C-alpha positions as CSV (number, residue, x, y, z in Angstrom):
1,M,4.5,-3.7,25.3
2,A,1.7,-5.6,26.4
3,I,-1.4,-6.3,24.7
4,K,-4.4,-7.5,26.1
5,L,-6.3,-10.0,23.6
6,E,-9.7,-11.1,24.3
7,P,-10.0,-14.5,25.3
8,D,-11.7,-15.7,22.1
9,I,-8.4,-13.9,20.2
10,K,-6.1,-15.4,22.3
11,E,-7.6,-19.0,21.7
12,R,-8.0,-18.0,18.0
13,V,-4.1,-17.3,18.3
14,K,-3.0,-19.9,19.6
15,R,-5.1,-22.8,17.1
16,L,-3.5,-20.5,14.5
17,A,0.6,-20.7,15.7
18,L,-0.1,-24.3,16.0
19,A,-1.2,-24.8,13.0
20,R,1.7,-23.0,11.4
21,K,4.2,-24.8,13.6
22,R,4.7,-21.4,14.9
23,S,4.9,-19.8,18.2
24,P,1.7,-17.3,19.3
25,H,4.7,-14.9,19.9
26,W,5.8,-15.2,16.5
27,L,2.3,-14.9,14.6
28,M,1.8,-11.6,16.4
29,R,4.8,-9.9,15.6
30,E,4.6,-11.3,12.1
31,G,0.8,-9.5,12.0
32,I,1.8,-6.7,13.9
33,R,5.1,-6.6,11.3
34,Q,2.6,-6.5,8.0
35,Y,0.6,-4.8,9.2
36,V,2.9,-1.2,10.2
37,E,4.1,-1.8,6.8
38,R,1.1,-2.3,4.8
39,E,0.1,1.0,7.1
40,E,3.4,3.2,6.6
41,K,3.0,2.5,2.3
42,R,-1.3,3.4,2.4
43,E,0.4,6.6,4.4
44,A,2.8,7.1,1.9
45,L,0.5,6.7,-1.1
46,R,-1.5,9.1,1.1
47,Q,1.3,11.9,1.0
48,D,1.6,11.1,-2.1
49,A,-2.1,11.6,-3.7
50,F,-1.9,14.9,-1.4
51,K,1.5,16.7,-3.2
52,A,0.3,15.7,-6.6
53,W,-3.5,17.4,-5.9
54,S,-1.5,20.8,-4.3
55,D,1.1,21.1,-6.9
56,Y,-2.6,20.4,-9.9
57,Q,-3.6,23.1,-8.2
58,A,-0.8,25.2,-8.2
59,T,0.0,24.5,-11.9
60,G,-3.1,23.2,-13.4
61,L,-0.5,20.4,-14.8
62,H,-1.5,17.6,-15.4
63,V,-2.4,14.5,-18.4
64,T,-5.8,13.0,-19.5
65,Q,-7.2,9.5,-19.0
66,D,-7.0,8.6,-22.3
67,E,-2.6,10.1,-22.7
68,A,-2.1,8.2,-18.9
69,E,-4.3,4.8,-20.1
70,D,-2.2,5.1,-24.0
71,W,0.9,4.8,-22.2
72,L,0.5,2.3,-19.1
73,A,-1.0,0.1,-23.0
74,K,2.2,0.7,-24.0
75,L,4.1,-0.4,-20.9
76,E,1.9,-3.2,-20.1
77,A,3.0,-4.1,-24.3
78,G,6.6,-4.2,-23.1
79,K,7.7,-0.8,-24.9
80,D,10.3,1.2,-22.6
81,E,7.6,4.4,-22.7
82,E,8.5,8.1,-21.2
83,P,5.1,9.2,-19.4
84,P,3.2,11.4,-21.7
85,E,4.2,15.5,-21.3
86,C,2.2,17.4,-18.3
87,H,0.4,20.3,-20.1
88,V,-2.2,23.0,-18.8
């Protein structure tokens, strides 16, 4: 696989690699690795949201914003609290 970079970007990568005491190759591989990991997480979140929306449309089960905020506040306070029950 090859990547063609614009000359200005190529030069910036070289300068950054020098500053980080890494090779331009390492820097580009690391950048691509981080991008792919971030985008995989974003896609998983999007799929989870789509599934949750589909489940809600099919069942009507939900928790209110107040119920969710109350539960999250308890978790933040260090309490081991079960999530609120879903209801119609």
